[in-house]
mmCIF file as Biopython writes it, N, C-alpha, C and O atoms, coordinates in Angstrom:
data_model
#
loop_
_atom_site.group_PDB
_atom_site.id
_atom_site.type_symbol
_atom_site.label_atom_id
_atom_site.label_alt_id
_atom_site.label_comp_id
_atom_site.label_asym_id
_atom_site.label_entity_id
_atom_site.label_seq_id
_atom_site.pdbx_PDB_ins_code
_atom_site.Cartn_x
_atom_site.Cartn_y
_atom_site.Cartn_z
_atom_site.occupancy
_atom_site.B_iso_or_equiv
_atom_site.auth_seq_id
_atom_site.auth_asym_id
_atom_site.pdbx_PDB_model_num
ATOM 1   N N  . MET A ? 1  ? 8.238  53.507 10.828  1.0 0.0 1  A 1 
ATOM 2   C CA . MET A ? 1  ? 7.439  53.790 9.660   1.0 0.0 1  A 1 
ATOM 3   C C  . MET A ? 1  ? 8.132  53.203 8.446   1.0 0.0 1  A 1 
ATOM 4   O O  . MET A ? 1  ? 9.181  53.688 8.023   1.0 0.0 1  A 1 
ATOM 5   N N  . ALA A ? 2  ? 7.554  52.182 7.903   1.0 0.0 2  A 1 
ATOM 6   C CA . ALA A ? 2  ? 8.122  51.535 6.732   1.0 0.0 2  A 1 
ATOM 7   C C  . ALA A ? 2  ? 7.561  52.193 5.474   1.0 0.0 2  A 1 
ATOM 8   O O  . ALA A ? 2  ? 6.405  52.613 5.432   1.0 0.0 2  A 1 
ATOM 9   N N  . PHE A ? 3  ? 8.401  52.269 4.466   1.0 0.0 3  A 1 
ATOM 10  C CA . PHE A ? 3  ? 7.958  52.818 3.190   1.0 0.0 3  A 1 
ATOM 11  C C  . PHE A ? 3  ? 7.093  51.796 2.473   1.0 0.0 3  A 1 
ATOM 12  O O  . PHE A ? 3  ? 7.359  50.595 2.530   1.0 0.0 3  A 1 
ATOM 13  N N  . LEU A ? 4  ? 6.053  52.279 1.793   1.0 0.0 4  A 1 
ATOM 14  C CA . LEU A ? 4  ? 5.259  51.393 0.968   1.0 0.0 4  A 1 
ATOM 15  C C  . LEU A ? 4  ? 6.039  51.095 -0.306  1.0 0.0 4  A 1 
ATOM 16  O O  . LEU A ? 4  ? 6.713  51.979 -0.835  1.0 0.0 4  A 1 
ATOM 17  N N  . PRO A ? 5  ? 5.959  49.869 -0.804  1.0 0.0 5  A 1 
ATOM 18  C CA . PRO A ? 5  ? 6.646  49.570 -2.064  1.0 0.0 5  A 1 
ATOM 19  C C  . PRO A ? 5  ? 6.060  50.413 -3.195  1.0 0.0 5  A 1 
ATOM 20  O O  . PRO A ? 5  ? 4.871  50.732 -3.197  1.0 0.0 5  A 1 
ATOM 21  N N  . LEU A ? 6  ? 6.893  50.759 -4.132  1.0 0.0 6  A 1 
ATOM 22  C CA . LEU A ? 6  ? 6.462  51.606 -5.246  1.0 0.0 6  A 1 
ATOM 23  C C  . LEU A ? 6  ? 5.363  50.927 -6.054  1.0 0.0 6  A 1 
ATOM 24  O O  . LEU A ? 6  ? 4.469  51.596 -6.572  1.0 0.0 6  A 1 
ATOM 25  N N  . SER A ? 7  ? 5.424  49.613 -6.163  1.0 0.0 7  A 1 
ATOM 26  C CA . SER A ? 7  ? 4.390  48.885 -6.903  1.0 0.0 7  A 1 
ATOM 27  C C  . SER A ? 7  ? 3.018  49.056 -6.247  1.0 0.0 7  A 1 
ATOM 28  O O  . SER A ? 7  ? 1.998  49.127 -6.933  1.0 0.0 7  A 1 
ATOM 29  N N  . GLU A ? 8  ? 3.004  49.121 -4.915  1.0 0.0 8  A 1 
ATOM 30  C CA . GLU A ? 8  ? 1.741  49.322 -4.206  1.0 0.0 8  A 1 
ATOM 31  C C  . GLU A ? 8  ? 1.239  50.753 -4.387  1.0 0.0 8  A 1 
ATOM 32  O O  . GLU A ? 8  ? 0.036  50.981 -4.512  1.0 0.0 8  A 1 
ATOM 33  N N  . LEU A ? 9  ? 2.152  51.707 -4.400  1.0 0.0 9  A 1 
ATOM 34  C CA . LEU A ? 9  ? 1.750  53.101 -4.606  1.0 0.0 9  A 1 
ATOM 35  C C  . LEU A ? 9  ? 1.199  53.305 -6.014  1.0 0.0 9  A 1 
ATOM 36  O O  . LEU A ? 9  ? 0.281  54.103 -6.206  1.0 0.0 9  A 1 
ATOM 37  N N  . ARG A ? 10 ? 1.740  52.605 -6.988  1.0 0.0 10 A 1 
ATOM 38  C CA . ARG A ? 10 ? 1.276  52.753 -8.369  1.0 0.0 10 A 1 
ATOM 39  C C  . ARG A ? 10 ? -0.151 52.241 -8.546  1.0 0.0 10 A 1 
ATOM 40  O O  . ARG A ? 10 ? -0.851 52.649 -9.473  1.0 0.0 10 A 1 
ATOM 41  N N  . SER A ? 11 ? -0.578 51.349 -7.660  1.0 0.0 11 A 1 
ATOM 42  C CA . SER A ? 11 ? -1.923 50.789 -7.793  1.0 0.0 11 A 1 
ATOM 43  C C  . SER A ? 11 ? -3.001 51.745 -7.267  1.0 0.0 11 A 1 
ATOM 44  O O  . SER A ? 11 ? -4.190 51.488 -7.457  1.0 0.0 11 A 1 
ATOM 45  N N  . PHE A ? 12 ? -2.606 52.838 -6.612  1.0 0.0 12 A 1 
ATOM 46  C CA . PHE A ? 12 ? -3.572 53.807 -6.088  1.0 0.0 12 A 1 
ATOM 47  C C  . PHE A ? 12 ? -4.276 54.512 -7.234  1.0 0.0 12 A 1 
ATOM 48  O O  . PHE A ? 12 ? -3.660 54.829 -8.251  1.0 0.0 12 A 1 
ATOM 49  N N  . ASP A ? 13 ? -5.567 54.756 -7.066  1.0 0.0 13 A 1 
ATOM 50  C CA . ASP A ? 13 ? -6.278 55.566 -8.046  1.0 0.0 13 A 1 
ATOM 51  C C  . ASP A ? 13 ? -6.057 57.042 -7.713  1.0 0.0 13 A 1 
ATOM 52  O O  . ASP A ? 13 ? -5.429 57.373 -6.707  1.0 0.0 13 A 1 
ATOM 53  N N  . LYS A ? 14 ? -6.574 57.911 -8.558  1.0 0.0 14 A 1 
ATOM 54  C CA . LYS A ? 14 ? -6.308 59.346 -8.411  1.0 0.0 14 A 1 
ATOM 55  C C  . LYS A ? 14 ? -6.803 59.890 -7.075  1.0 0.0 14 A 1 
ATOM 56  O O  . LYS A ? 14 ? -6.116 60.686 -6.435  1.0 0.0 14 A 1 
ATOM 57  N N  . GLU A ? 15 ? -7.984 59.468 -6.656  1.0 0.0 15 A 1 
ATOM 58  C CA . GLU A ? 15 ? -8.575 59.976 -5.414  1.0 0.0 15 A 1 
ATOM 59  C C  . GLU A ? 15 ? -7.757 59.522 -4.199  1.0 0.0 15 A 1 
ATOM 60  O O  . GLU A ? 15 ? -7.485 60.319 -3.302  1.0 0.0 15 A 1 
ATOM 61  N N  . THR A ? 16 ? -7.374 58.269 -4.170  1.0 0.0 16 A 1 
ATOM 62  C CA . THR A ? 16 ? -6.589 57.735 -3.058  1.0 0.0 16 A 1 
ATOM 63  C C  . THR A ? 16 ? -5.223 58.411 -3.003  1.0 0.0 16 A 1 
ATOM 64  O O  . THR A ? 16 ? -4.716 58.721 -1.925  1.0 0.0 16 A 1 
ATOM 65  N N  . LEU A ? 17 ? -4.646 58.631 -4.155  1.0 0.0 17 A 1 
ATOM 66  C CA . LEU A ? 17 ? -3.344 59.286 -4.239  1.0 0.0 17 A 1 
ATOM 67  C C  . LEU A ? 17 ? -3.418 60.704 -3.672  1.0 0.0 17 A 1 
ATOM 68  O O  . LEU A ? 17 ? -2.541 61.123 -2.916  1.0 0.0 17 A 1 
ATOM 69  N N  . THR A ? 18 ? -4.458 61.429 -4.039  1.0 0.0 18 A 1 
ATOM 70  C CA . THR A ? 18 ? -4.638 62.790 -3.540  1.0 0.0 18 A 1 
ATOM 71  C C  . THR A ? 18 ? -4.840 62.804 -2.027  1.0 0.0 18 A 1 
ATOM 72  O O  . THR A ? 18 ? -4.273 63.649 -1.334  1.0 0.0 18 A 1 
ATOM 73  N N  . LYS A ? 19 ? -5.640 61.879 -1.516  1.0 0.0 19 A 1 
ATOM 74  C CA . LYS A ? 19 ? -5.866 61.800 -0.068  1.0 0.0 19 A 1 
ATOM 75  C C  . LYS A ? 19 ? -4.567 61.486 0.665   1.0 0.0 19 A 1 
ATOM 76  O O  . LYS A ? 19 ? -4.305 62.040 1.733   1.0 0.0 19 A 1 
ATOM 77  N N  . GLU A ? 20 ? -3.762 60.608 0.101   1.0 0.0 20 A 1 
ATOM 78  C CA . GLU A ? 20 ? -2.492 60.232 0.720   1.0 0.0 20 A 1 
ATOM 79  C C  . GLU A ? 20 ? -1.523 61.416 0.735   1.0 0.0 20 A 1 
ATOM 80  O O  . GLU A ? 20 ? -0.795 61.607 1.709   1.0 0.0 20 A 1 
ATOM 81  N N  . ILE A ? 21 ? -1.511 62.205 -0.333  1.0 0.0 21 A 1 
ATOM 82  C CA . ILE A ? 21 ? -0.650 63.392 -0.396  1.0 0.0 21 A 1 
ATOM 83  C C  . ILE A ? 21 ? -1.063 64.389 0.689   1.0 0.0 21 A 1 
ATOM 84  O O  . ILE A ? 21 ? -0.215 64.920 1.406   1.0 0.0 21 A 1 
ATOM 85  N N  . VAL A ? 22 ? -2.349 64.636 0.803   1.0 0.0 22 A 1 
ATOM 86  C CA . VAL A ? 22 ? -2.852 65.586 1.804   1.0 0.0 22 A 1 
ATOM 87  C C  . VAL A ? 22 ? -2.521 65.100 3.215   1.0 0.0 22 A 1 
ATOM 88  O O  . VAL A ? 22 ? -2.094 65.886 4.061   1.0 0.0 22 A 1 
ATOM 89  N N  . ALA A ? 23 ? -2.718 63.806 3.466   1.0 0.0 23 A 1 
ATOM 90  C CA . ALA A ? 23 ? -2.449 63.259 4.797   1.0 0.0 23 A 1 
ATOM 91  C C  . ALA A ? 23 ? -0.964 63.365 5.148   1.0 0.0 23 A 1 
ATOM 92  O O  . ALA A ? 23 ? -0.617 63.681 6.286   1.0 0.0 23 A 1 
ATOM 93  N N  . THR A ? 24 ? -0.096 63.105 4.183   1.0 0.0 24 A 1 
ATOM 94  C CA . THR A ? 24 ? 1.341  63.177 4.439   1.0 0.0 24 A 1 
ATOM 95  C C  . THR A ? 24 ? 1.796  64.616 4.653   1.0 0.0 24 A 1 
ATOM 96  O O  . THR A ? 24 ? 2.646  64.881 5.503   1.0 0.0 24 A 1 
ATOM 97  N N  . LYS A ? 25 ? 1.238  65.538 3.889   1.0 0.0 25 A 1 
ATOM 98  C CA . LYS A ? 25 ? 1.568  66.950 4.097   1.0 0.0 25 A 1 
ATOM 99  C C  . LYS A ? 25 ? 1.098  67.423 5.472   1.0 0.0 25 A 1 
ATOM 100 O O  . LYS A ? 25 ? 1.759  68.243 6.109   1.0 0.0 25 A 1 
ATOM 101 N N  . LYS A ? 26 ? -0.039 66.907 5.925   1.0 0.0 26 A 1 
ATOM 102 C CA . LYS A ? 26 ? -0.546 67.252 7.250   1.0 0.0 26 A 1 
ATOM 103 C C  . LYS A ? 26 ? 0.396  66.727 8.331   1.0 0.0 26 A 1 
ATOM 104 O O  . LYS A ? 26 ? 0.665  67.422 9.311   1.0 0.0 26 A 1 
ATOM 105 N N  . GLN A ? 27 ? 0.897  65.505 8.159   1.0 0.0 27 A 1 
ATOM 106 C CA . GLN A ? 27 ? 1.846  64.931 9.111   1.0 0.0 27 A 1 
ATOM 107 C C  . GLN A ? 27 ? 3.117  65.775 9.172   1.0 0.0 27 A 1 
ATOM 108 O O  . GLN A ? 27 ? 3.651  66.022 10.253  1.0 0.0 27 A 1 
ATOM 109 N N  . LEU A ? 28 ? 3.596  66.213 8.016   1.0 0.0 28 A 1 
ATOM 110 C CA . LEU A ? 28 ? 4.795  67.042 7.961   1.0 0.0 28 A 1 
ATOM 111 C C  . LEU A ? 28 ? 4.560  68.375 8.666   1.0 0.0 28 A 1 
ATOM 112 O O  . LEU A ? 28 ? 5.437  68.860 9.381   1.0 0.0 28 A 1 
ATOM 113 N N  . PHE A ? 29 ? 3.391  68.967 8.471   1.0 0.0 29 A 1 
ATOM 114 C CA . PHE A ? 29 ? 3.055  70.214 9.149   1.0 0.0 29 A 1 
ATOM 115 C C  . PHE A ? 29 ? 3.043  70.020 10.662  1.0 0.0 29 A 1 
ATOM 116 O O  . PHE A ? 29 ? 3.569  70.847 11.407  1.0 0.0 29 A 1 
ATOM 117 N N  . GLU A ? 30 ? 2.436  68.915 11.111  1.0 0.0 30 A 1 
ATOM 118 C CA . GLU A ? 30 ? 2.369  68.642 12.546  1.0 0.0 30 A 1 
ATOM 119 C C  . GLU A ? 30 ? 3.760  68.435 13.136  1.0 0.0 30 A 1 
ATOM 120 O O  . GLU A ? 30 ? 4.016  68.835 14.271  1.0 0.0 30 A 1 
ATOM 121 N N  . LEU A ? 31 ? 4.651  67.821 12.382  1.0 0.0 31 A 1 
ATOM 122 C CA . LEU A ? 31 ? 6.036  67.658 12.845  1.0 0.0 31 A 1 
ATOM 123 C C  . LEU A ? 31 ? 6.718  69.014 12.996  1.0 0.0 31 A 1 
ATOM 124 O O  . LEU A ? 31 ? 7.425  69.258 13.973  1.0 0.0 31 A 1 
ATOM 125 N N  . ARG A ? 32 ? 6.497  69.895 12.015  1.0 0.0 32 A 1 
ATOM 126 C CA . ARG A ? 32 ? 7.092  71.229 12.094  1.0 0.0 32 A 1 
ATOM 127 C C  . ARG A ? 32 ? 6.540  71.996 13.295  1.0 0.0 32 A 1 
ATOM 128 O O  . ARG A ? 32 ? 7.267  72.729 13.965  1.0 0.0 32 A 1 
ATOM 129 N N  . LEU A ? 33 ? 5.258  71.819 13.552  1.0 0.0 33 A 1 
ATOM 130 C CA . LEU A ? 33 ? 4.626  72.476 14.698  1.0 0.0 33 A 1 
ATOM 131 C C  . LEU A ? 33 ? 5.218  71.962 16.007  1.0 0.0 33 A 1 
ATOM 132 O O  . LEU A ? 33 ? 5.486  72.744 16.918  1.0 0.0 33 A 1 
ATOM 133 N N  . LYS A ? 34 ? 5.421  70.652 16.101  1.0 0.0 34 A 1 
ATOM 134 C CA . LYS A ? 34 ? 6.026  70.079 17.298  1.0 0.0 34 A 1 
ATOM 135 C C  . LYS A ? 34 ? 7.445  70.603 17.494  1.0 0.0 34 A 1 
ATOM 136 O O  . LYS A ? 34 ? 7.861  70.898 18.614  1.0 0.0 34 A 1 
ATOM 137 N N  . LYS A ? 35 ? 8.176  70.714 16.398  1.0 0.0 35 A 1 
ATOM 138 C CA . LYS A ? 35 ? 9.547  71.216 16.488  1.0 0.0 35 A 1 
ATOM 139 C C  . LYS A ? 35 ? 9.555  72.663 16.972  1.0 0.0 35 A 1 
ATOM 140 O O  . LYS A ? 35 ? 10.371 73.038 17.813  1.0 0.0 35 A 1 
ATOM 141 N N  . ALA A ? 36 ? 8.645  73.468 16.439  1.0 0.0 36 A 1 
ATOM 142 C CA . ALA A ? 36 ? 8.594  74.887 16.799  1.0 0.0 36 A 1 
ATOM 143 C C  . ALA A ? 36 ? 8.179  75.096 18.250  1.0 0.0 36 A 1 
ATOM 144 O O  . ALA A ? 36 ? 8.616  76.050 18.894  1.0 0.0 36 A 1 
ATOM 145 N N  . THR A ? 37 ? 7.340  74.210 18.760  1.0 0.0 37 A 1 
ATOM 146 C CA . THR A ? 37 ? 6.875  74.353 20.134  1.0 0.0 37 A 1 
ATOM 147 C C  . THR A ? 37 ? 7.703  73.524 21.116  1.0 0.0 37 A 1 
ATOM 148 O O  . THR A ? 37 ? 7.352  73.390 22.288  1.0 0.0 37 A 1 
ATOM 149 N N  . ARG A ? 38 ? 8.797  72.978 20.619  1.0 0.0 38 A 1 
ATOM 150 C CA . ARG A ? 38 ? 9.754  72.213 21.422  1.0 0.0 38 A 1 
ATOM 151 C C  . ARG A ? 38 ? 9.132  70.997 22.110  1.0 0.0 38 A 1 
ATOM 152 O O  . ARG A ? 38 ? 9.498  70.650 23.233  1.0 0.0 38 A 1 
ATOM 153 N N  . GLN A ? 39 ? 8.197  70.366 21.429  1.0 0.0 39 A 1 
ATOM 154 C CA . GLN A ? 39 ? 7.649  69.105 21.917  1.0 0.0 39 A 1 
ATOM 155 C C  . GLN A ? 39 ? 8.538  67.981 21.401  1.0 0.0 39 A 1 
ATOM 156 O O  . GLN A ? 39 ? 9.368  68.191 20.517  1.0 0.0 39 A 1 
ATOM 157 N N  . SER A ? 40 ? 8.360  66.799 21.953  1.0 0.0 40 A 1 
ATOM 158 C CA . SER A ? 40 ? 9.190  65.690 21.489  1.0 0.0 40 A 1 
ATOM 159 C C  . SER A ? 40 ? 8.695  65.213 20.120  1.0 0.0 40 A 1 
ATOM 160 O O  . SER A ? 40 ? 7.491  65.119 19.878  1.0 0.0 40 A 1 
ATOM 161 N N  . PHE A ? 41 ? 9.635  64.918 19.243  1.0 0.0 41 A 1 
ATOM 162 C CA . PHE A ? 41 ? 9.323  64.431 17.906  1.0 0.0 41 A 1 
ATOM 163 C C  . PHE A ? 41 ? 10.504 63.609 17.413  1.0 0.0 41 A 1 
ATOM 164 O O  . PHE A ? 41 ? 11.602 63.676 17.965  1.0 0.0 41 A 1 
ATOM 165 N N  . LYS A ? 42 ? 10.263 62.850 16.385  1.0 0.0 42 A 1 
ATOM 166 C CA . LYS A ? 42 ? 11.311 62.009 15.812  1.0 0.0 42 A 1 
ATOM 167 C C  . LYS A ? 42 ? 11.822 62.692 14.546  1.0 0.0 42 A 1 
ATOM 168 O O  . LYS A ? 42 ? 11.105 62.759 13.548  1.0 0.0 42 A 1 
ATOM 169 N N  . PRO A ? 43 ? 13.053 63.198 14.576  1.0 0.0 43 A 1 
ATOM 170 C CA . PRO A ? 43 ? 13.557 63.991 13.461  1.0 0.0 43 A 1 
ATOM 171 C C  . PRO A ? 43 ? 13.637 63.236 12.138  1.0 0.0 43 A 1 
ATOM 172 O O  . PRO A ? 43 ? 13.545 63.852 11.077  1.0 0.0 43 A 1 
ATOM 173 N N  . HIS A ? 44 ? 13.805 61.927 12.178  1.0 0.0 44 A 1 
ATOM 174 C CA . HIS A ? 44 ? 13.910 61.181 10.928  1.0 0.0 44 A 1 
ATOM 175 C C  . HIS A ? 44 ? 12.593 61.172 10.149  1.0 0.0 44 A 1 
ATOM 176 O O  . HIS A ? 44 ? 12.588 60.891 8.951   1.0 0.0 44 A 1 
ATOM 177 N N  . LEU A ? 45 ? 11.486 61.474 10.815  1.0 0.0 45 A 1 
ATOM 178 C CA . LEU A ? 45 ? 10.199 61.476 10.131  1.0 0.0 45 A 1 
ATOM 179 C C  . LEU A ? 45 ? 10.078 62.625 9.128   1.0 0.0 45 A 1 
ATOM 180 O O  . LEU A ? 45 ? 9.277  62.546 8.197   1.0 0.0 45 A 1 
ATOM 181 N N  . PHE A ? 46 ? 10.866 63.692 9.307   1.0 0.0 46 A 1 
ATOM 182 C CA . PHE A ? 46 ? 10.890 64.763 8.304   1.0 0.0 46 A 1 
ATOM 183 C C  . PHE A ? 46 ? 11.334 64.192 6.964   1.0 0.0 46 A 1 
ATOM 184 O O  . PHE A ? 46 ? 10.684 64.402 5.940   1.0 0.0 46 A 1 
ATOM 185 N N  . LYS A ? 47 ? 12.438 63.476 6.986   1.0 0.0 47 A 1 
ATOM 186 C CA . LYS A ? 47 ? 12.993 62.900 5.762   1.0 0.0 47 A 1 
ATOM 187 C C  . LYS A ? 47 ? 12.026 61.880 5.155   1.0 0.0 47 A 1 
ATOM 188 O O  . LYS A ? 47 ? 11.824 61.853 3.941   1.0 0.0 47 A 1 
ATOM 189 N N  . HIS A ? 48 ? 11.441 61.056 5.996   1.0 0.0 48 A 1 
ATOM 190 C CA . HIS A ? 48 ? 10.516 60.034 5.504   1.0 0.0 48 A 1 
ATOM 191 C C  . HIS A ? 48 ? 9.301  60.670 4.823   1.0 0.0 48 A 1 
ATOM 192 O O  . HIS A ? 48 ? 8.902  60.257 3.735   1.0 0.0 48 A 1 
ATOM 193 N N  . ASN A ? 49 ? 8.726  61.668 5.471   1.0 0.0 49 A 1 
ATOM 194 C CA . ASN A ? 49 ? 7.537  62.305 4.909   1.0 0.0 49 A 1 
ATOM 195 C C  . ASN A ? 49 ? 7.842  63.076 3.633   1.0 0.0 49 A 1 
ATOM 196 O O  . ASN A ? 49 ? 7.050  63.058 2.691   1.0 0.0 49 A 1 
ATOM 197 N N  . LYS A ? 50 ? 8.987  63.754 3.598   1.0 0.0 50 A 1 
ATOM 198 C CA . LYS A ? 50 ? 9.357  64.484 2.382   1.0 0.0 50 A 1 
ATOM 199 C C  . LYS A ? 50 ? 9.554  63.532 1.213   1.0 0.0 50 A 1 
ATOM 200 O O  . LYS A ? 50 ? 9.154  63.823 0.086   1.0 0.0 50 A 1 
ATOM 201 N N  . ARG A ? 51 ? 10.171 62.399 1.491   1.0 0.0 51 A 1 
ATOM 202 C CA . ARG A ? 51 ? 10.395 61.409 0.439   1.0 0.0 51 A 1 
ATOM 203 C C  . ARG A ? 51 ? 9.070  60.830 -0.053  1.0 0.0 51 A 1 
ATOM 204 O O  . ARG A ? 51 ? 8.874  60.639 -1.253  1.0 0.0 51 A 1 
ATOM 205 N N  . LYS A ? 52 ? 8.173  60.557 0.876   1.0 0.0 52 A 1 
ATOM 206 C CA . LYS A ? 52 ? 6.868  60.002 0.511   1.0 0.0 52 A 1 
ATOM 207 C C  . LYS A ? 52 ? 6.077  60.995 -0.332  1.0 0.0 52 A 1 
ATOM 208 O O  . LYS A ? 52 ? 5.442  60.611 -1.314  1.0 0.0 52 A 1 
ATOM 209 N N  . ILE A ? 53 ? 6.113  62.271 0.048   1.0 0.0 53 A 1 
ATOM 210 C CA . ILE A ? 53 ? 5.421  63.303 -0.729  1.0 0.0 53 A 1 
ATOM 211 C C  . ILE A ? 53 ? 5.991  63.384 -2.134  1.0 0.0 53 A 1 
ATOM 212 O O  . ILE A ? 53 ? 5.241  63.482 -3.106  1.0 0.0 53 A 1 
ATOM 213 N N  . ALA A ? 54 ? 7.304  63.344 -2.247  1.0 0.0 54 A 1 
ATOM 214 C CA . ALA A ? 54 ? 7.943  63.411 -3.559  1.0 0.0 54 A 1 
ATOM 215 C C  . ALA A ? 54 ? 7.529  62.221 -4.430  1.0 0.0 54 A 1 
ATOM 216 O O  . ALA A ? 54 ? 7.243  62.390 -5.615  1.0 0.0 54 A 1 
ATOM 217 N N  . GLN A ? 55 ? 7.497  61.032 -3.851  1.0 0.0 55 A 1 
ATOM 218 C CA . GLN A ? 55 ? 7.078  59.853 -4.604  1.0 0.0 55 A 1 
ATOM 219 C C  . GLN A ? 55 ? 5.631  59.973 -5.059  1.0 0.0 55 A 1 
ATOM 220 O O  . GLN A ? 55 ? 5.308  59.678 -6.209  1.0 0.0 55 A 1 
ATOM 221 N N  . LEU A ? 56 ? 4.767  60.403 -4.158  1.0 0.0 56 A 1 
ATOM 222 C CA . LEU A ? 56 ? 3.350  60.512 -4.491  1.0 0.0 56 A 1 
ATOM 223 C C  . LEU A ? 56 ? 3.102  61.580 -5.556  1.0 0.0 56 A 1 
ATOM 224 O O  . LEU A ? 56 ? 2.297  61.376 -6.464  1.0 0.0 56 A 1 
ATOM 225 N N  . LEU A ? 57 ? 3.787  62.709 -5.447  1.0 0.0 57 A 1 
ATOM 226 C CA . LEU A ? 57 ? 3.620  63.762 -6.450  1.0 0.0 57 A 1 
ATOM 227 C C  . LEU A ? 57 ? 4.146  63.319 -7.812  1.0 0.0 57 A 1 
ATOM 228 O O  . LEU A ? 57 ? 3.575  63.667 -8.845  1.0 0.0 57 A 1 
ATOM 229 N N  . THR A ? 58 ? 5.226  62.557 -7.811  1.0 0.0 58 A 1 
ATOM 230 C CA . THR A ? 58 ? 5.765  62.031 -9.059  1.0 0.0 58 A 1 
ATOM 231 C C  . THR A ? 58 ? 4.774  61.072 -9.710  1.0 0.0 58 A 1 
ATOM 232 O O  . THR A ? 58 ? 4.534  61.143 -10.915 1.0 0.0 58 A 1 
ATOM 233 N N  . LEU A ? 59 ? 4.207  60.187 -8.919  1.0 0.0 59 A 1 
ATOM 234 C CA . LEU A ? 59 ? 3.214  59.252 -9.450  1.0 0.0 59 A 1 
ATOM 235 C C  . LEU A ? 59 ? 1.986  59.981 -9.966  1.0 0.0 59 A 1 
ATOM 236 O O  . LEU A ? 59 ? 1.416  59.603 -10.989 1.0 0.0 59 A 1 
ATOM 237 N N  . GLU A ? 60 ? 1.581  61.027 -9.260  1.0 0.0 60 A 1 
ATOM 238 C CA . GLU A ? 60 ? 0.423  61.806 -9.687  1.0 0.0 60 A 1 
ATOM 239 C C  . GLU A ? 60 ? 0.685  62.465 -11.044 1.0 0.0 60 A 1 
ATOM 240 O O  . GLU A ? 60 ? -0.176 62.444 -11.924 1.0 0.0 60 A 1 
ATOM 241 N N  . SER A ? 61 ? 1.864  63.045 -11.211 1.0 0.0 61 A 1 
ATOM 242 C CA . SER A ? 61 ? 2.177  63.695 -12.491 1.0 0.0 61 A 1 
ATOM 243 C C  . SER A ? 61 ? 2.311  62.664 -13.613 1.0 0.0 61 A 1 
ATOM 244 O O  . SER A ? 61 ? 1.940  62.942 -14.754 1.0 0.0 61 A 1 
ATOM 245 N N  . GLN A ? 62 ? 2.834  61.482 -13.300 1.0 0.0 62 A 1 
ATOM 246 C CA . GLN A ? 62 ? 2.922  60.430 -14.314 1.0 0.0 62 A 1 
ATOM 247 C C  . GLN A ? 62 ? 1.536  59.981 -14.761 1.0 0.0 62 A 1 
ATOM 248 O O  . GLN A ? 62 ? 1.305  59.745 -15.946 1.0 0.0 62 A 1 
ATOM 249 N N  . GLN A ? 63 ? 0.615  59.866 -13.804 1.0 0.0 63 A 1 
ATOM 250 C CA . GLN A ? 63 ? -0.751 59.480 -14.160 1.0 0.0 63 A 1 
ATOM 251 C C  . GLN A ? 63 ? -1.415 60.544 -15.007 1.0 0.0 63 A 1 
ATOM 252 O O  . GLN A ? 63 ? -2.163 60.218 -15.930 1.0 0.0 63 A 1 
ATOM 253 N N  . GLN A ? 64 ? -1.162 61.808 -14.717 1.0 0.0 64 A 1 
ATOM 254 C CA . GLN A ? 64 ? -1.755 62.893 -15.507 1.0 0.0 64 A 1 
ATOM 255 C C  . GLN A ? 64 ? -1.193 62.902 -16.917 1.0 0.0 64 A 1 
ATOM 256 O O  . GLN A ? 64 ? -1.919 63.202 -17.865 1.0 0.0 64 A 1 
ATOM 257 N N  . GLN A ? 65 ? 0.080  62.581 -17.077 1.0 0.0 65 A 1 
ATOM 258 C CA . GLN A ? 65 ? 0.678  62.540 -18.410 1.0 0.0 65 A 1 
ATOM 259 C C  . GLN A ? 65 ? 0.146  61.377 -19.215 1.0 0.0 65 A 1 
ATOM 260 O O  . GLN A ? 65 ? 0.038  61.477 -20.438 1.0 0.0 65 A 1 
ATOM 261 N N  . GLN A ? 66 ? -0.188 60.283 -18.570 1.0 0.0 66 A 1 
ATOM 262 C CA . GLN A ? 66 ? -0.734 59.130 -19.279 1.0 0.0 66 A 1 
ATOM 263 C C  . GLN A ? 66 ? -2.144 59.402 -19.774 1.0 0.0 66 A 1 
ATOM 264 O O  . GLN A ? 66 ? -2.557 58.869 -20.804 1.0 0.0 66 A 1 
ATOM 265 N N  . ILE A ? 67 ? -2.880 60.225 -19.047 1.0 0.0 67 A 1 
ATOM 266 C CA . ILE A ? 67 ? -4.240 60.560 -19.433 1.0 0.0 67 A 1 
ATOM 267 C C  . ILE A ? 67 ? -4.256 61.398 -20.699 1.0 0.0 67 A 1 
ATOM 268 O O  . ILE A ? 67 ? -5.129 61.226 -21.549 1.0 0.0 67 A 1 
ATOM 269 N N  . LYS A ? 68 ? -3.300 62.302 -20.829 1.0 0.0 68 A 1 
ATOM 270 C CA . LYS A ? 68 ? -3.268 63.217 -21.989 1.0 0.0 68 A 1 
ATOM 271 C C  . LYS A ? 68 ? -2.948 62.500 -23.259 1.0 0.0 68 A 1 
ATOM 272 O O  . LYS A ? 68 ? -2.883 63.122 -24.320 1.0 0.0 68 A 1 
#
C-alpha cells in the first residue's frame, strides 16, 4: 500500500475527502476485527491507515479554515 502524495490529496474536494476518511476508518475497523478474531492480517497496515486518517483530517480542517 503506497501512500498518496500530499499534492494529490490536496486536490480532493470536500465530498471525496469525506468518503476517503470514512473508507479508511472502515479499513482500520476491519483490521481491528481481524486482530481480535485472530485472523491473519498485516500489522503494518494499522500504522499506514492511522497516518492516512491523520493526513485526511488535517486537510479537511485546513479546507474548513480557508472557507471561513
